[in-house]
N, C-alpha and C positions, 0 to 999 in steps of 0.2 A: 162768758158773752156768745161762743161760735154756736152753741144750743139759742141762744136768743135770734143769732142770727138762722140758723137753718130755720125757726119758727115762724119768724117775720117773711119769709122770702116764700114758705110752703104755703100762708096765708095773704102772698101778694100784695103783702107793708112794704114800703118804700123804707129801704132801712137807715137812719139816719146817721151824719155827720163820724159821732162816734164809733160808730157800728163798721163804717166804713172804714175809717182810722183804725179801726183792728186790723181786718184785711187786708191792708197796706202794710203795716207794721209788723205783722205774725211770722215769724222766723218758722213755723213747725209746716212744712207747706203739705207734708201726712196729712194733719190734721184737718187743715181751710182744705187740701181736693178730698175727703172722704167726707168731708161737710157736703162740698157741693155735690159730689154725686148721690148724695142721697137725697138732696132736694130733685135733682134729673130725675133719678128713679120715681118721685112721688108722683111726678106731672106724664113722666114717660116711660114709667116700668124698664124692662130691660129693653128694651127698643133701641137699635142706631139707626140712620139712614144715611146713605152712601150718594155722593150726586158727581155727578161729570160734567166737563165743560169739551168743546172746540175749539179753537186759534182760530178765525174764518176768515180774519182780516187783520192782516200782525204789521205793525210799524208802522212809520213817517206821524205819528200822531201829534196835533200842535198843538197840544198843553205842554205845562215847564215842571209837571211831577217830580220831585228830585228824585222818586224811589225806581222810575219808571224805565224800564228795558227799551219799551218801544218808544220813546218820544223821539219826537225830532228834535230836538233841541241838543242831545246828546248822542255823543262817539259810541257805540258800542256793536256789537258782532252779533245783535238777535236779530232775526230772520224779519224779510218786508216782502209784502206779496199782498195786491188785491183780491178780494171778496174770489174763496175758492167755490172752484165746479161742486154744485150738488149733490152729485154723486159722492162726494169725499164723507160729506154730512151722513149720508146714510150708509156707509162703511164705517163709519165709528160708532153709531147708535147702534148696528147689529152687532159690533164686537160686544162693547161695556155689555148690553142688554144681556147677554147672559151670564153675566157675571150678579145679574140679580139688582142692578142700578135702576130710580127708577124717574130720577132727574136728570136731563141733559141740557145743558145750554151753548148755545150759540155767541161765541166772544166776539164782539171788532175793536181791534184798537180807533182811538179818536175820541173829542166831542159827542160829535155827531157822523151820522150815515147821510150819506146819496140820497134819493128818492130810487135810484137804480138799485145801488145797492137797500136797499129797504123795501122792493118790490122780491130782492133774492130773498131777504131774509125772511119774508112771508110764504115762499117756498120751503124757504129752511123747516121752519113752525110748521109747516103740514107734515110732511118729510119723518119731523121726531115722532109729529103726534099717531101718523099711520101704524108708525113701529112700536108701537105700544107704550111709550116714554111720555112722561110727562114735559111739554116743550117750555123751555127758560131762556133768553136773553139778556146778554149783558153788553149795550150797545151804545156805551154814552147815553147824552143828555137828551130825550125824546119828549116832544108835544104832548097834548090832549090825545090829535088826529091821531097822530103814528099807532101811539100807547093803543088808539082805540080801533083803529087800523088790525094791530097784532092781535087783539083780542079777539076780533071777528073771526078769523087764523085759527085760533085755538090754544094760544099764548095762553101758559099755565100761568107761569113764573116771570118777573120782571129782578131785574138784580142793577144796583145802582150804590157803587160803595161811595162812604160820606168821607173815608178815608182816616180823618183824626178828629181831632174836636173844635170847634169853631173857632174857639182862641187861640189855637196853635197851626190852622189851617195854611195860613201866610207865612209859613216858615217852608211849607211844602209846597203848593203850587201858589201861582201869580196871573192864570192867566185866564181864572176865571173865578168869579164868585164863588162861595162857601153858601150863598142863599140860591146859585140856580143848583146847585146837588137836591139840596131841601129841599127846592118846589118840585123836582120830578121825582123826587121821593114819594112827597105829599103827593100828587097827581095819582099814580101808580097805588097808593091804598086807596084814593076815593074810588079810582075804579074798580076797584077791584079784585084786581090781583094779588098772589103769592110776592110778597115783597121784599125779597134779602137786602141788607143793606148792614154794612158795618163796619171796616179801618184796617190801615196796617198799622202793627204796633213794632217798636225797635227803631224808629226814627227819629230820636231826642226826644219823643213829648214826656213826659212825667207820668206818675199816678195819677195824678187829679185831673192832666189831660184825660186820662185814662176813662176815670167817671167820668167825666162831662162828657164824651162822645156816646158812654153809654144811657146814660138817662134822656138824652136828645133822640135817641133812637128808642129809646122806653116813649118817648113823647108823640115821634111820629108815628110808636103802633105798629111798628115795621114784624114780619111774621119769621122772617129768620135775618140770623145775626153771622156772618161769616166772619172768621179772625185768621187774619193772615200776618203773617213774621218778616220782617226784612231777609229777603235774600239780598246783599250788598252784591251789584251788579255794578263788572266794569264798566268804569262810562260814563256813569250818573255818579251825582254830586253825591251821592250818599255810598257809593264802593270804599269808601274808610271805615265805613261804621262795623262794628262786632256784631255778629248776630245775640240774638236773647241766648238767656243760659235754660235748658230745662223747667228748671224751678218756677224761673221768672216769667215764662211761658205757660207753667200751669195756672201761675198765680191769677194770671189774667184768666185764662178759662173760667178758672174759680169765682173770681170778682166778679163777671159778666151772669153766670148762672145765680148768684146773689140778687145781682141789678136786674134781671131779668129773668123773670124764674121759669114763666113757664114761654119761652121764646125757645126757638130750634137752632142753640148755638153750634156752628161748625165749625172745626176746623180746615184752612182749605192753603191757601197759598205758606212758602216756608213748610211747609209743620218736616219736611227732610231735609230742611237746615239747620234747624232747630234738635231736629229728634231722631235719633236713627233707628234703625229696624227692631230692631231689640229691645227700644222706650217706647215707640209709638203709640204703644197700647195705652200708655200713662193716661194719652190725651184723653181717654173712653171712659178712665176713672176719676176724673180730674172736674164733670160735669157738661161735658159736652156730648149733641147729640148725634151727631152728627162728621163727617169728614168727606172734603174729595177727593176721589180719590182717580188714579190717572197722571195723564202728563197735567201741567201743567202751562201758561202761553208761552213761553216762551224756552222751560227747563223739563226736564225729565220729574216725573215724580216715583213714588214707592212702587214696586207690581202689584198688584189688584190681587193676588192670590195671597199673599203677606197679610195684605187685611183683614180678608176673610178668613182666614189662620186665628187671626188676634180677636175677631168678634166669636169665633168658637171659643175660642181660651176662656175668653170670659162670660160666656154663656149670653150675649145679647143676641137678640131677633133681630135679621136685615128687613127691616118695612122700607 
């Protein structure tokens, strides 16, 4: 069965229910991961990409996503501040550029941005570009006019996660509708952005919700799929949940490689919760094309030199 799955994935054929079920039920994680890595190498050879972010506006989010440390609905110890000074963005860009990072994203909390913050965002995008990096943003739900304004400023990538499947979303967030997120992603795709959209795993969803999300992303034809793993933050409704095991996280990565074989699957938030410094290299042997390096929104990440050492040991080429 696994050889058939590899062949179909390389030929960009959609897996049938029996093949998907085989992946879900398979206990041989090593076999699944090696197969996913073979598919990844078919489309991306030995290439790997690092991306990075800066938390440019933190906390007081109006949405009630149960996993989020920045939601105003929950009492967490996460930082709260308005849009940062643009000098801080330039400083971080220059810091990360020295590590060979190509994509840099400005991230803000909240469902959307004020006109004042959008103006600052436009200037931030220009700073990223002027320093030679690809400028991305993750700033909630934007309308087409604002997206066009950012595109004219030189924005390369637009990130907006669907978080989970359509059928499970109501268990995660009640303050906006799933279709608002879908429309935002559709608009960004139509405008020609490099669109990054994925989800968070370990929030009570089952394997079929995970498949459903993957197929939705396939239908939307996004370029990049970030896979995040829950970091149970104290004060959020999900603080009692246990982090995923390494094996389950690796199988999720592999599953997404088989279902979205030619897409830029990258592992982002929660990488340092599920994996250790000595096991995180497995991510890049299980179908992932990229990883988010450096610090995350409200927590620290692995040190970048250790990630560079991983790709050197795996004989991967940073692009």
